All heavy atoms as TSV, in Angstrom:
chain	resi	resn	atom	element	x	y	z
A	1	MET	N	N	119.366	163.188	61.336
A	1	MET	CA	C	119.161	161.967	60.704
A	1	MET	C	C	118.020	161.203	61.350
A	1	MET	O	O	117.155	160.508	60.617
A	1	MET	CB	C	120.499	161.056	60.850
A	1	MET	CG	C	120.409	159.946	59.803
A	1	MET	SD	S	120.363	160.428	58.245
A	1	MET	CE	C	120.605	158.943	57.338
A	2	THR	N	N	117.778	161.463	62.686
A	2	THR	CA	C	116.567	160.792	63.252
A	2	THR	C	C	115.261	161.196	62.696
A	2	THR	O	O	114.329	160.399	62.482
A	2	THR	CB	C	116.671	160.926	64.849
A	2	THR	OG1	O	117.882	160.563	65.312
A	2	THR	CG2	C	115.666	160.189	65.519
A	3	GLY	N	N	115.268	162.548	62.407
A	3	GLY	CA	C	114.010	163.101	61.859
A	3	GLY	C	C	113.748	162.517	60.444
A	3	GLY	O	O	112.454	162.199	60.156
A	4	CYS	N	N	114.748	162.192	59.700
A	4	CYS	CA	C	114.506	161.544	58.480
A	4	CYS	C	C	113.935	160.193	58.494
A	4	CYS	O	O	113.033	159.663	57.798
A	4	CYS	CB	C	115.755	161.616	57.615
A	4	CYS	SG	S	116.414	163.231	57.082
A	5	VAL	N	N	114.415	159.445	59.569
A	5	VAL	CA	C	113.997	158.072	59.769
A	5	VAL	C	C	112.501	158.058	60.195
A	5	VAL	O	O	111.679	157.340	59.710
A	5	VAL	CB	C	114.901	157.313	60.792
A	5	VAL	CG1	C	114.215	156.051	61.217
A	5	VAL	CG2	C	116.264	157.196	60.267
A	6	ILE	N	N	112.158	159.086	61.092
A	6	ILE	CA	C	110.786	159.158	61.437
A	6	ILE	C	C	109.850	159.511	60.386
A	6	ILE	O	O	108.760	158.932	60.210
A	6	ILE	CB	C	110.692	160.131	62.735
A	6	ILE	CG1	C	111.315	159.559	63.931
A	6	ILE	CG2	C	109.229	160.445	63.069
A	6	ILE	CD1	C	111.618	160.467	65.074
A	7	LEU	N	N	110.192	160.563	59.647
A	7	LEU	CA	C	109.409	161.047	58.456
A	7	LEU	C	C	109.230	159.919	57.406
A	7	LEU	O	O	108.189	159.822	56.825
A	7	LEU	CB	C	109.983	162.340	57.901
A	7	LEU	CG	C	109.860	163.571	58.688
A	7	LEU	CD1	C	110.539	164.658	58.054
A	7	LEU	CD2	C	108.426	163.866	58.951
A	8	PHE	N	N	110.403	159.205	57.170
A	8	PHE	CA	C	110.248	158.122	56.250
A	8	PHE	C	C	109.194	157.054	56.582
A	8	PHE	O	O	108.336	156.616	55.732
A	8	PHE	CB	C	111.648	157.442	55.919
A	8	PHE	CG	C	111.562	156.469	54.996
A	8	PHE	CD1	C	111.485	156.788	53.504
A	8	PHE	CD2	C	111.775	155.123	55.349
A	8	PHE	CE1	C	111.492	155.624	52.631
A	8	PHE	CE2	C	111.789	154.024	54.492
A	8	PHE	CZ	C	111.604	154.398	53.072
A	9	SER	N	N	109.269	156.690	57.892
A	9	SER	CA	C	108.326	155.627	58.290
A	9	SER	C	C	106.886	156.212	58.338
A	9	SER	O	O	106.037	155.396	57.993
A	9	SER	CB	C	108.738	155.248	59.709
A	9	SER	OG	O	108.614	156.261	60.662
A	10	ILE	N	N	106.659	157.520	58.551
A	10	ILE	CA	C	105.326	158.085	58.530
A	10	ILE	C	C	104.849	158.050	57.166
A	10	ILE	O	O	103.698	157.730	56.716
A	10	ILE	CB	C	105.319	159.372	59.303
A	10	ILE	CG1	C	105.617	159.274	60.786
A	10	ILE	CG2	C	103.945	160.195	58.908
A	10	ILE	CD1	C	105.658	160.654	61.406
A	11	ALA	N	N	105.690	158.488	56.202
A	11	ALA	CA	C	105.387	158.500	54.730
A	11	ALA	C	C	105.071	157.103	54.206
A	11	ALA	O	O	104.115	156.963	53.485
A	11	ALA	CB	C	106.565	159.167	53.976
A	12	ILE	N	N	105.780	156.114	54.597
A	12	ILE	CA	C	105.568	154.728	54.116
A	12	ILE	C	C	104.235	154.371	54.764
A	12	ILE	O	O	103.394	153.690	54.007
A	12	ILE	CB	C	106.682	153.778	54.536
A	12	ILE	CG1	C	107.915	154.063	53.882
A	12	ILE	CG2	C	106.254	152.284	54.392
A	12	ILE	CD1	C	107.891	153.935	52.324
A	13	THR	N	N	103.961	154.597	55.989
A	13	THR	CA	C	102.680	154.175	56.530
A	13	THR	C	C	101.464	154.911	55.824
A	13	THR	O	O	100.422	154.182	55.598
A	13	THR	CB	C	102.583	154.653	58.009
A	13	THR	OG1	O	103.678	153.978	58.788
A	13	THR	CG2	C	101.334	154.276	58.766
A	14	PHE	N	N	101.571	156.195	55.524
A	14	PHE	CA	C	100.558	156.819	54.831
A	14	PHE	C	C	100.318	156.275	53.401
A	14	PHE	O	O	99.252	156.105	52.922
A	14	PHE	CB	C	100.746	158.382	54.675
A	14	PHE	CG	C	100.308	159.141	55.977
A	14	PHE	CD1	C	101.352	159.821	56.755
A	14	PHE	CD2	C	98.973	159.115	56.345
A	14	PHE	CE1	C	100.960	160.520	57.912
A	14	PHE	CE2	C	98.598	159.826	57.464
A	14	PHE	CZ	C	99.624	160.555	58.189
A	15	TYR	N	N	101.403	155.911	52.731
A	15	TYR	CA	C	101.352	155.487	51.348
A	15	TYR	C	C	100.730	154.073	51.461
A	15	TYR	O	O	99.769	153.818	50.536
A	15	TYR	CB	C	102.664	155.369	50.696
A	15	TYR	CG	C	102.716	154.688	49.471
A	15	TYR	CD1	C	102.178	155.392	48.352
A	15	TYR	CD2	C	103.082	153.330	49.217
A	15	TYR	CE1	C	102.089	154.831	47.053
A	15	TYR	CE2	C	102.940	152.774	47.947
A	15	TYR	CZ	C	102.474	153.504	46.779
A	15	TYR	OH	O	102.370	152.964	45.632
A	16	ILE	N	N	101.009	153.241	52.321
A	16	ILE	CA	C	100.380	151.892	52.379
A	16	ILE	C	C	98.964	152.052	52.720
A	16	ILE	O	O	98.068	151.328	52.205
A	16	ILE	CB	C	101.136	150.965	53.467
A	16	ILE	CG1	C	102.556	150.657	52.837
A	16	ILE	CG2	C	100.386	149.693	53.732
A	16	ILE	CD1	C	103.433	149.899	53.994
A	17	THR	N	N	98.548	153.010	53.536
A	17	THR	CA	C	97.167	153.117	54.012
A	17	THR	C	C	96.429	153.630	52.733
A	17	THR	O	O	95.287	153.080	52.497
A	17	THR	CB	C	96.992	154.094	55.182
A	17	THR	OG1	O	97.811	153.658	56.283
A	17	THR	CG2	C	95.651	154.310	55.413
A	18	TRP	N	N	96.977	154.647	52.013
A	18	TRP	CA	C	96.250	155.181	50.860
A	18	TRP	C	C	96.092	154.141	49.755
A	18	TRP	O	O	95.099	153.949	49.171
A	18	TRP	CB	C	97.282	156.350	50.238
A	18	TRP	CG	C	96.699	156.850	49.022
A	18	TRP	CD1	C	95.703	157.857	48.840
A	18	TRP	CD2	C	97.192	156.466	47.773
A	18	TRP	NE1	N	95.590	158.090	47.513
A	18	TRP	CE2	C	96.509	157.301	46.744
A	18	TRP	CE3	C	98.099	155.652	47.308
A	18	TRP	CZ2	C	96.695	157.108	45.393
A	18	TRP	CZ3	C	98.430	155.480	45.821
A	18	TRP	CH2	C	97.527	156.314	44.935
A	19	TRP	N	N	97.180	153.243	49.552
A	19	TRP	CA	C	97.038	152.152	48.652
A	19	TRP	C	C	95.956	151.205	48.967
A	19	TRP	O	O	95.128	150.756	48.267
A	19	TRP	CB	C	98.378	151.405	48.611
A	19	TRP	CG	C	98.203	150.220	47.688
A	19	TRP	CD1	C	98.412	150.206	46.305
A	19	TRP	CD2	C	98.052	148.872	48.037
A	19	TRP	NE1	N	98.191	148.957	45.763
A	19	TRP	CE2	C	97.955	148.108	46.918
A	19	TRP	CE3	C	97.808	148.235	49.284
A	19	TRP	CZ2	C	97.799	146.644	47.070
A	19	TRP	CZ3	C	97.592	146.918	49.352
A	19	TRP	CH2	C	97.635	146.145	48.199
A	20	PHE	N	N	95.822	150.761	50.316
A	20	PHE	CA	C	94.852	149.885	50.819
A	20	PHE	C	C	93.425	150.323	50.709
A	20	PHE	O	O	92.544	149.748	50.199
A	20	PHE	CB	C	95.142	149.522	52.309
A	20	PHE	CG	C	94.123	148.484	52.881
A	20	PHE	CD1	C	94.200	147.261	52.527
A	20	PHE	CD2	C	93.219	148.984	53.758
A	20	PHE	CE1	C	93.343	146.265	52.964
A	20	PHE	CE2	C	92.268	148.055	54.264
A	20	PHE	CZ	C	92.394	146.670	53.836
A	21	ILE	N	N	93.226	151.709	50.919
A	21	ILE	CA	C	91.951	152.263	50.808
A	21	ILE	C	C	91.575	152.258	49.423
A	21	ILE	O	O	90.446	151.949	48.986
A	21	ILE	CB	C	91.875	153.674	51.456
A	21	ILE	CG1	C	92.021	153.613	53.040
A	21	ILE	CG2	C	90.609	154.491	50.994
A	21	ILE	CD1	C	92.124	154.899	53.729
A	22	HIS	N	N	92.439	152.675	48.442
A	22	HIS	CA	C	92.020	152.687	47.090
A	22	HIS	C	C	91.843	151.249	46.496
A	22	HIS	O	O	91.025	151.070	45.669
A	22	HIS	CB	C	93.063	153.312	46.275
A	22	HIS	CG	C	93.007	154.791	46.383
A	22	HIS	ND1	N	92.252	155.497	45.429
A	22	HIS	CD2	C	93.571	155.610	47.236
A	22	HIS	CE1	C	92.426	156.839	45.759
A	22	HIS	NE2	N	93.153	156.910	46.827
A	23	PHE	N	N	92.601	150.265	47.041
A	23	PHE	CA	C	92.366	148.807	46.546
A	23	PHE	C	C	91.021	148.315	47.019
A	23	PHE	O	O	90.318	147.737	46.209
A	23	PHE	CB	C	93.500	147.957	47.173
A	23	PHE	CG	C	93.274	146.599	46.803
A	23	PHE	CD1	C	93.524	146.039	45.627
A	23	PHE	CD2	C	92.861	145.660	47.843
A	23	PHE	CE1	C	93.317	144.664	45.311
A	23	PHE	CE2	C	92.614	144.283	47.672
A	23	PHE	CZ	C	92.869	143.818	46.355
A	24	VAL	N	N	90.699	148.565	48.267
A	24	VAL	CA	C	89.360	148.127	48.782
A	24	VAL	C	C	88.231	148.819	48.142
A	24	VAL	O	O	87.278	148.216	47.696
A	24	VAL	CB	C	89.345	148.212	50.326
A	24	VAL	CG1	C	87.891	147.933	50.805
A	24	VAL	CG2	C	90.343	147.274	50.933
A	25	ASP	N	N	88.423	150.172	47.956
A	25	ASP	CA	C	87.360	150.973	47.293
A	25	ASP	C	C	87.080	150.530	45.807
A	25	ASP	O	O	86.125	150.337	45.360
A	25	ASP	CB	C	87.701	152.410	47.303
A	25	ASP	CG	C	86.604	153.248	46.675
A	25	ASP	OD1	O	85.522	153.134	46.946
A	25	ASP	OD2	O	86.965	154.235	45.850
A	26	GLY	N	N	88.242	150.378	45.123
A	26	GLY	CA	C	88.076	149.772	43.666
A	26	GLY	C	C	87.464	148.478	43.595
A	26	GLY	O	O	86.554	148.151	42.723
A	27	PHE	N	N	87.662	147.582	44.651
A	27	PHE	CA	C	87.200	146.210	44.663
A	27	PHE	C	C	85.680	146.353	44.949
A	27	PHE	O	O	84.835	145.748	44.131
A	27	PHE	CB	C	87.872	145.377	45.640
A	27	PHE	CG	C	87.235	143.986	45.794
A	27	PHE	CD1	C	87.515	142.988	44.919
A	27	PHE	CD2	C	86.396	143.682	46.782
A	27	PHE	CE1	C	86.975	141.768	44.945
A	27	PHE	CE2	C	85.865	142.467	46.869
A	27	PHE	CZ	C	86.141	141.403	46.035
A	28	PHE	N	N	85.346	147.051	45.895
A	28	PHE	CA	C	83.831	147.101	46.236
A	28	PHE	C	C	82.970	148.006	45.346
A	28	PHE	O	O	81.817	147.851	45.259
A	28	PHE	CB	C	83.697	147.526	47.809
A	28	PHE	CG	C	83.998	146.414	48.698
A	28	PHE	CD1	C	85.203	146.466	49.424
A	28	PHE	CD2	C	83.156	145.379	48.819
A	28	PHE	CE1	C	85.500	145.393	50.392
A	28	PHE	CE2	C	83.407	144.300	49.734
A	28	PHE	CZ	C	84.557	144.438	50.415
A	29	SER	N	N	83.607	149.007	44.625
A	29	SER	CA	C	82.939	149.838	43.739
A	29	SER	C	C	82.383	148.969	42.611
A	29	SER	O	O	81.306	149.245	42.170
A	29	SER	CB	C	83.816	150.943	43.282
A	29	SER	OG	O	84.144	151.823	44.192
A	30	LEU	N	N	83.137	147.979	42.228
A	30	LEU	CA	C	82.630	147.107	41.129
A	30	LEU	C	C	81.477	146.295	41.561
A	30	LEU	O	O	80.468	146.156	40.813
A	30	LEU	CB	C	83.780	146.166	40.666
A	30	LEU	CG	C	84.916	146.865	40.000
A	30	LEU	CD1	C	86.090	145.810	39.789
A	30	LEU	CD2	C	84.559	147.580	38.738
A	31	ILE	N	N	81.467	145.733	42.708
A	31	ILE	CA	C	80.397	145.021	43.354
A	31	ILE	C	C	79.113	145.954	43.506
A	31	ILE	O	O	78.045	145.548	43.104
A	31	ILE	CB	C	80.725	144.390	44.663
A	31	ILE	CG1	C	81.867	143.291	44.465
A	31	ILE	CG2	C	79.638	143.750	45.282
A	31	ILE	CD1	C	82.499	142.734	45.729
A	32	TYR	N	N	79.350	147.154	44.016
A	32	TYR	CA	C	78.294	148.023	44.151
A	32	TYR	C	C	77.636	148.474	42.852
A	32	TYR	O	O	76.456	148.523	42.871
A	32	TYR	CB	C	78.629	149.320	44.952
A	32	TYR	CG	C	78.891	149.023	46.442
A	32	TYR	CD1	C	79.925	149.737	47.128
A	32	TYR	CD2	C	78.274	147.996	47.218
A	32	TYR	CE1	C	80.211	149.529	48.428
A	32	TYR	CE2	C	78.634	147.850	48.479
A	32	TYR	CZ	C	79.592	148.517	49.104
A	32	TYR	OH	O	79.837	148.259	50.426
A	33	ALA	N	N	78.465	148.649	41.871
A	33	ALA	CA	C	77.872	149.026	40.450
A	33	ALA	C	C	77.118	147.912	39.925
A	33	ALA	O	O	76.054	148.118	39.448
A	33	ALA	CB	C	79.062	149.395	39.588
A	34	GLN	N	N	77.617	146.688	40.125
A	34	GLN	CA	C	76.759	145.465	39.667
A	34	GLN	C	C	75.375	145.351	40.348
A	34	GLN	O	O	74.402	144.957	39.764
A	34	GLN	CB	C	77.573	144.166	39.785
A	34	GLN	CG	C	78.722	144.121	38.828
A	34	GLN	CD	C	78.308	143.960	37.440
A	34	GLN	OE1	O	77.354	143.345	37.114
A	34	GLN	NE2	N	79.219	144.560	36.569
A	35	LEU	N	N	75.422	145.675	41.587
A	35	LEU	CA	C	74.187	145.413	42.399
A	35	LEU	C	C	73.266	146.756	42.252
A	35	LEU	O	O	72.100	146.693	42.660
A	35	LEU	CB	C	74.432	145.221	43.734
A	35	LEU	CG	C	75.244	144.015	44.191
A	35	LEU	CD1	C	75.635	143.923	45.626
A	35	LEU	CD2	C	74.358	142.830	43.799
A	36	GLY	N	N	73.760	147.808	41.731
A	36	GLY	CA	C	73.001	149.062	41.606
A	36	GLY	C	C	72.842	149.875	42.827
A	36	GLY	O	O	71.920	150.543	43.056
A	37	ILE	N	N	73.807	149.668	43.663
A	37	ILE	CA	C	73.825	150.383	44.992
A	37	ILE	C	C	74.593	151.661	44.908
A	37	ILE	O	O	75.821	151.605	44.414
A	37	ILE	CB	C	74.299	149.493	46.196
A	37	ILE	CG1	C	73.503	148.224	46.323
A	37	ILE	CG2	C	74.380	150.270	47.526
A	37	ILE	CD1	C	74.093	147.235	47.231
A	38	ASP	N	N	74.095	152.773	45.329
A	38	ASP	CA	C	74.779	154.067	45.314
A	38	ASP	C	C	74.833	154.507	46.824
A	38	ASP	O	O	74.063	155.194	47.353
A	38	ASP	CB	C	74.019	155.149	44.512
A	38	ASP	CG	C	74.902	156.270	44.254
A	38	ASP	OD1	O	76.132	156.302	44.652
A	38	ASP	OD2	O	74.305	157.283	43.813
A	39	ILE	N	N	76.056	154.103	47.452
A	39	ILE	CA	C	76.228	154.405	48.828
A	39	ILE	C	C	76.303	155.800	49.142
A	39	ILE	O	O	75.735	156.233	50.164
A	39	ILE	CB	C	77.468	153.637	49.318
A	39	ILE	CG1	C	77.058	152.241	49.773
A	39	ILE	CG2	C	78.214	154.320	50.321
A	39	ILE	CD1	C	78.089	151.447	50.543
A	40	PHE	N	N	76.945	156.641	48.310
A	40	PHE	CA	C	77.134	157.987	48.626
A	40	PHE	C	C	75.891	158.711	48.486
A	40	PHE	O	O	75.695	159.813	49.272
A	40	PHE	CB	C	78.247	158.649	47.734
A	40	PHE	CG	C	79.560	158.020	47.974
A	40	PHE	CD1	C	80.187	157.183	47.087
A	40	PHE	CD2	C	80.294	158.147	49.135
A	40	PHE	CE1	C	81.474	156.602	47.299
A	40	PHE	CE2	C	81.486	157.700	49.514
A	40	PHE	CZ	C	82.035	156.796	48.464
A	41	ALA	N	N	74.960	158.335	47.743
A	41	ALA	CA	C	73.687	159.145	47.646
A	41	ALA	C	C	72.899	158.925	48.894
A	41	ALA	O	O	72.260	159.851	49.487
A	41	ALA	CB	C	72.901	158.669	46.354
A	42	HIS	N	N	72.825	157.684	49.409
A	42	HIS	CA	C	72.157	157.390	50.745
A	42	HIS	C	C	72.831	158.085	51.850
A	42	HIS	O	O	72.171	158.631	52.776
A	42	HIS	CB	C	72.111	155.907	50.944
A	42	HIS	CG	C	71.433	155.190	49.902
A	42	HIS	ND1	N	69.981	155.235	49.741
A	42	HIS	CD2	C	71.779	154.269	48.991
A	42	HIS	CE1	C	69.624	154.444	48.749
A	42	HIS	NE2	N	70.652	153.935	48.229
A	43	LEU	N	N	74.177	158.090	51.880
A	43	LEU	CA	C	74.968	158.848	53.042
A	43	LEU	C	C	74.581	160.217	53.005
A	43	LEU	O	O	74.362	160.885	54.023
A	43	LEU	CB	C	76.456	158.434	52.867
A	43	LEU	CG	C	77.217	159.105	53.837
A	43	LEU	CD1	C	76.967	158.434	55.244
A	43	LEU	CD2	C	78.776	158.808	53.595
A	44	ALA	N	N	74.658	160.894	51.776
A	44	ALA	CA	C	74.343	162.320	51.666
A	44	ALA	C	C	72.974	162.673	52.162
A	44	ALA	O	O	72.655	163.770	52.779
A	44	ALA	CB	C	74.600	162.812	50.289
A	45	LEU	N	N	72.014	161.870	51.727
A	45	LEU	CA	C	70.648	162.006	52.107
A	45	LEU	C	C	70.542	162.019	53.634
A	45	LEU	O	O	69.893	162.771	54.243
A	45	LEU	CB	C	69.818	161.023	51.468
A	45	LEU	CG	C	68.252	161.096	51.848
A	45	LEU	CD1	C	67.594	162.421	51.462
A	45	LEU	CD2	C	67.455	159.885	51.281
A	46	ARG	N	N	71.109	161.082	54.271
A	46	ARG	CA	C	71.009	160.839	55.749
A	46	ARG	C	C	71.635	161.957	56.498
A	46	ARG	O	O	71.132	162.426	57.459
A	46	ARG	CB	C	71.692	159.515	56.139
A	46	ARG	CG	C	71.528	159.203	57.658
A	46	ARG	CD	C	70.068	158.969	57.959
A	46	ARG	NE	N	70.004	158.690	59.410
A	46	ARG	CZ	C	69.063	158.988	60.172
A	46	ARG	NH1	N	67.878	159.571	59.793
A	46	ARG	NH2	N	69.043	158.780	61.483
A	47	ILE	N	N	72.863	162.469	55.951
A	47	ILE	CA	C	73.541	163.601	56.678
A	47	ILE	C	C	72.565	164.852	56.471
A	47	ILE	O	O	72.494	165.537	57.463
A	47	ILE	CB	C	74.920	163.846	55.984
A	47	ILE	CG1	C	75.827	162.713	56.385
A	47	ILE	CG2	C	75.435	165.120	56.364
A	47	ILE	CD1	C	77.102	162.729	55.693
A	48	THR	N	N	72.056	165.107	55.358
A	48	THR	CA	C	71.152	166.260	55.156
A	48	THR	C	C	69.962	166.073	56.132
A	48	THR	O	O	69.584	167.139	56.707
A	48	THR	CB	C	70.686	166.256	53.669
A	48	THR	OG1	O	71.737	166.255	52.919
A	48	THR	CG2	C	69.835	167.406	53.476
A	49	GLN	N	N	69.298	164.935	56.308
A	49	GLN	CA	C	68.184	164.812	57.262
A	49	GLN	C	C	68.670	165.098	58.599
A	49	GLN	O	O	67.859	165.814	59.314
A	49	GLN	CB	C	67.691	163.331	57.111
A	49	GLN	CG	C	67.032	163.085	55.936
A	49	GLN	CD	C	66.559	161.564	55.746
A	49	GLN	OE1	O	67.178	160.716	56.422
A	49	GLN	NE2	N	65.627	161.208	54.895
A	50	LEU	N	N	69.750	164.633	59.082
A	50	LEU	CA	C	70.297	164.885	60.457
A	50	LEU	C	C	70.581	166.238	60.687
A	50	LEU	O	O	70.177	166.924	61.722
A	50	LEU	CB	C	71.413	163.914	60.752
A	50	LEU	CG	C	71.216	162.570	60.907
A	50	LEU	CD1	C	72.608	161.785	60.980
A	50	LEU	CD2	C	70.377	162.263	62.047
A	51	ALA	N	N	71.173	166.927	59.716
A	51	ALA	CA	C	71.495	168.426	59.812
A	51	ALA	C	C	70.187	169.216	59.873
A	51	ALA	O	O	70.115	170.251	60.654
A	51	ALA	CB	C	72.449	168.903	58.684
A	52	THR	N	N	69.273	168.947	59.032
A	52	THR	CA	C	67.947	169.604	59.115
A	52	THR	C	C	67.176	169.395	60.312
A	52	THR	O	O	66.676	170.325	60.851
A	52	THR	CB	C	67.140	169.148	57.858
A	52	THR	OG1	O	67.829	169.268	56.713
A	52	THR	CG2	C	65.863	169.916	57.757
A	53	GLN	N	N	67.151	168.176	60.830
A	53	GLN	CA	C	66.566	167.899	62.105
A	53	GLN	C	C	67.201	168.698	63.323
A	53	GLN	O	O	66.436	169.260	64.051
A	53	GLN	CB	C	66.583	166.404	62.420
A	53	GLN	CG	C	65.967	166.016	63.708
A	53	GLN	CD	C	66.112	164.504	63.938
A	53	GLN	OE1	O	66.934	163.880	63.334
A	53	GLN	NE2	N	65.377	164.037	64.844
A	54	GLU	N	N	68.479	168.829	63.304
A	54	GLU	CA	C	69.162	169.459	64.373
A	54	GLU	C	C	68.884	170.963	64.243
A	54	GLU	O	O	68.701	171.641	65.305
A	54	GLU	CB	C	70.671	169.219	64.305
A	54	GLU	CG	C	71.504	169.887	65.387
A	54	GLU	CD	C	71.063	169.312	66.807
A	54	GLU	OE1	O	70.525	168.180	66.930
A	54	GLU	OE2	O	71.286	170.039	67.756
A	55	VAL	N	N	68.970	171.553	63.118
A	55	VAL	CA	C	68.601	173.056	62.942
A	55	VAL	C	C	67.157	173.271	63.391
A	55	VAL	O	O	66.951	174.313	64.070
A	55	VAL	CB	C	68.881	173.438	61.471
A	55	VAL	CG1	C	68.276	174.811	61.273
A	55	VAL	CG2	C	70.391	173.380	61.166
A	56	TYR	N	N	66.271	172.405	62.857
A	56	TYR	CA	C	64.913	172.640	63.353
A	56	TYR	C	C	64.671	172.536	64.754
A	56	TYR	O	O	64.030	173.447	65.455
A	56	TYR	CB	C	63.940	171.485	62.723
A	56	TYR	CG	C	62.511	171.603	63.185
A	56	TYR	CD1	C	61.671	172.572	62.680
A	56	TYR	CD2	C	62.085	170.690	64.036
A	56	TYR	CE1	C	60.368	172.702	63.201
A	56	TYR	CE2	C	60.727	170.841	64.547
A	56	TYR	CZ	C	59.896	171.802	63.968
A	56	TYR	OH	O	58.627	171.982	64.532
A	57	HIS	N	N	65.486	171.552	65.407
A	57	HIS	CA	C	65.326	171.519	66.978
A	57	HIS	C	C	65.958	172.702	67.555
A	57	HIS	O	O	65.360	173.273	68.604
A	57	HIS	CB	C	66.115	170.278	67.344
A	57	HIS	CG	C	66.130	170.016	68.818
A	57	HIS	ND1	N	65.067	169.728	69.582
A	57	HIS	CD2	C	67.097	170.260	69.698
A	57	HIS	CE1	C	65.347	169.766	70.901
A	57	HIS	NE2	N	66.653	169.987	71.012
A	58	MET	N	N	67.045	173.359	67.026
A	58	MET	CA	C	67.638	174.489	67.680
A	58	MET	C	C	66.799	175.695	67.562
A	58	MET	O	O	66.639	176.391	68.594
A	58	MET	CB	C	69.064	174.705	66.974
A	58	MET	CG	C	70.016	173.795	67.303
A	58	MET	SD	S	71.661	173.855	66.418
A	58	MET	CE	C	71.939	175.626	66.409
A	59	ILE	N	N	66.038	175.806	66.468
A	59	ILE	CA	C	65.265	176.934	66.212
A	59	ILE	C	C	64.013	176.685	67.194
A	59	ILE	O	O	63.466	177.683	67.715
A	59	ILE	CB	C	64.753	177.043	64.784
A	59	ILE	CG1	C	65.899	177.411	63.909
A	59	ILE	CG2	C	63.579	178.001	64.595
A	59	ILE	CD1	C	65.708	177.338	62.416
A	60	SER	N	N	63.414	175.501	67.301
A	60	SER	CA	C	62.230	175.399	68.056
A	60	SER	C	C	62.470	175.461	69.622
A	60	SER	O	O	61.615	175.851	70.394
A	60	SER	CB	C	61.559	173.966	67.754
A	60	SER	OG	O	62.360	172.976	68.132
A	61	THR	N	N	63.678	175.155	69.960
A	61	THR	CA	C	63.880	175.220	71.465
A	61	THR	C	C	64.592	176.573	71.906
A	61	THR	O	O	64.658	176.895	73.006
A	61	THR	CB	C	64.890	174.062	71.865
A	61	THR	OG1	O	66.133	174.112	71.141
A	61	THR	CG2	C	64.159	172.731	71.762
A	62	SER	N	N	64.942	177.329	70.983
A	62	SER	CA	C	65.606	178.705	71.269
A	62	SER	C	C	64.689	179.616	71.947
A	62	SER	O	O	65.019	180.402	72.775
A	62	SER	CB	C	66.304	179.288	70.065
A	62	SER	OG	O	65.278	179.704	69.086
A	63	SER	N	N	63.343	179.544	71.547
A	63	SER	CA	C	62.341	180.384	72.148
A	63	SER	C	C	62.048	179.988	73.598
A	63	SER	O	O	61.481	180.795	74.345
A	63	SER	CB	C	61.129	180.514	71.248
A	63	SER	OG	O	60.551	179.227	71.044
A	64	SER	N	N	62.131	178.711	73.908
A	64	SER	CA	C	61.680	178.274	75.365
A	64	SER	C	C	63.112	178.124	76.077
A	64	SER	O	O	63.755	177.000	75.909
A	64	SER	CB	C	60.975	176.992	75.226
A	64	SER	OG	O	61.637	176.038	74.445
A	65	SER	N	N	63.259	178.966	76.981
A	65	SER	CA	C	64.571	178.924	77.780
A	65	SER	C	C	64.452	177.889	78.879
A	65	SER	O	O	65.566	177.486	79.380
A	65	SER	CB	C	64.990	180.378	78.156
A	65	SER	OG	O	64.059	180.833	79.086
A	66	GLY	N	N	63.408	177.553	79.436
A	66	GLY	CA	C	63.255	176.696	80.504
A	66	GLY	C	C	63.326	175.301	80.296
A	66	GLY	O	O	63.482	174.500	81.159
A	67	GLN	N	N	63.291	174.862	79.112
A	67	GLN	CA	C	63.359	173.408	78.652
A	67	GLN	C	C	64.811	172.960	78.583
A	67	GLN	O	O	65.697	173.628	78.246
A	67	GLN	CB	C	62.618	173.115	77.357
A	67	GLN	CG	C	61.170	173.401	77.382
A	67	GLN	CD	C	60.485	173.033	76.072
A	67	GLN	OE1	O	61.197	172.764	75.022
A	67	GLN	NE2	N	59.172	172.981	75.943
A	68	GLN	N	N	64.889	171.685	78.820
A	68	GLN	CA	C	66.235	171.077	78.757
A	68	GLN	C	C	66.519	170.629	77.384
A	68	GLN	O	O	65.633	170.172	76.711
A	68	GLN	CB	C	66.309	169.867	79.695
A	68	GLN	CG	C	67.538	169.527	80.330
A	68	GLN	CD	C	67.587	168.402	81.275
A	68	GLN	OE1	O	66.721	167.469	81.131
A	68	GLN	NE2	N	68.362	168.454	82.311
A	69	ARG	N	N	67.680	170.806	76.985
A	69	ARG	CA	C	68.141	170.446	75.517
A	69	ARG	C	C	68.392	168.969	75.494
A	69	ARG	O	O	68.955	168.408	76.226
A	69	ARG	CB	C	69.423	171.158	75.114
A	69	ARG	CG	C	69.838	170.822	73.756
A	69	ARG	CD	C	70.993	171.729	73.370
A	69	ARG	NE	N	71.740	171.312	72.163
A	69	ARG	CZ	C	71.319	171.475	71.029
A	69	ARG	NH1	N	70.168	172.085	70.737
A	69	ARG	NH2	N	72.121	170.944	69.995
A	70	ARG	N	N	67.703	168.278	74.459
A	70	ARG	CA	C	67.864	166.993	74.245
A	70	ARG	C	C	68.900	166.566	73.256
A	70	ARG	O	O	69.336	167.415	72.405
A	70	ARG	CB	C	66.531	166.219	73.820
A	70	ARG	CG	C	66.040	166.736	72.379
A	70	ARG	CD	C	64.811	165.944	72.049
A	70	ARG	NE	N	64.258	166.607	70.825
A	70	ARG	CZ	C	64.485	166.071	69.570
A	70	ARG	NH1	N	65.188	165.006	69.523
A	70	ARG	NH2	N	64.013	166.625	68.533
A	71	PRO	N	N	69.610	165.533	73.371
A	71	PRO	CA	C	70.700	165.151	72.417
A	71	PRO	C	C	70.182	164.802	71.067
A	71	PRO	O	O	68.903	164.465	70.868
A	71	PRO	CB	C	71.357	163.944	73.109
A	71	PRO	CG	C	70.200	163.265	73.974
A	71	PRO	CD	C	69.382	164.473	74.423
A	72	PRO	N	N	71.031	165.077	70.042
A	72	PRO	CA	C	70.498	164.674	68.648
A	72	PRO	C	C	70.257	163.181	68.543
A	72	PRO	O	O	70.908	162.487	69.012
A	72	PRO	CB	C	71.668	165.223	67.750
A	72	PRO	CG	C	72.906	165.249	68.682
A	72	PRO	CD	C	72.433	165.580	70.033
A	73	VAL	N	N	69.323	162.937	67.558
A	73	VAL	CA	C	68.922	161.582	67.353
A	73	VAL	C	C	69.766	161.045	66.144
A	73	VAL	O	O	69.671	161.794	65.118
A	73	VAL	CB	C	67.462	161.468	67.059
A	73	VAL	CG1	C	67.070	160.057	66.714
A	73	VAL	CG2	C	66.703	161.908	68.299
A	74	PHE	N	N	70.332	159.981	66.222
A	74	PHE	CA	C	71.152	159.481	65.028
A	74	PHE	C	C	70.521	158.354	64.404
A	74	PHE	O	O	70.037	157.551	64.720
A	74	PHE	CB	C	72.541	159.032	65.451
A	74	PHE	CG	C	73.457	160.261	65.893
A	74	PHE	CD1	C	73.832	160.437	67.130
A	74	PHE	CD2	C	73.760	161.162	64.818
A	74	PHE	CE1	C	74.498	161.503	67.439
A	74	PHE	CE2	C	74.489	162.273	65.147
A	74	PHE	CZ	C	74.893	162.419	66.502
């Protein structure tokens, strides 16, 4: 019975979290649509730029073994 109580509380927590995220997303999606802002396009472009930069850096430093690896730039 204890397992059911724990699972029920976890399920309620996930449901409330899911509802809150959808509520906030629905509210701000209307505002972003009115302003003409496409957040996901900008986010996808930035992720692509960072991934490309990291791959280029890995390729360019793989031939020089004596250099120290620098951290990725965000």
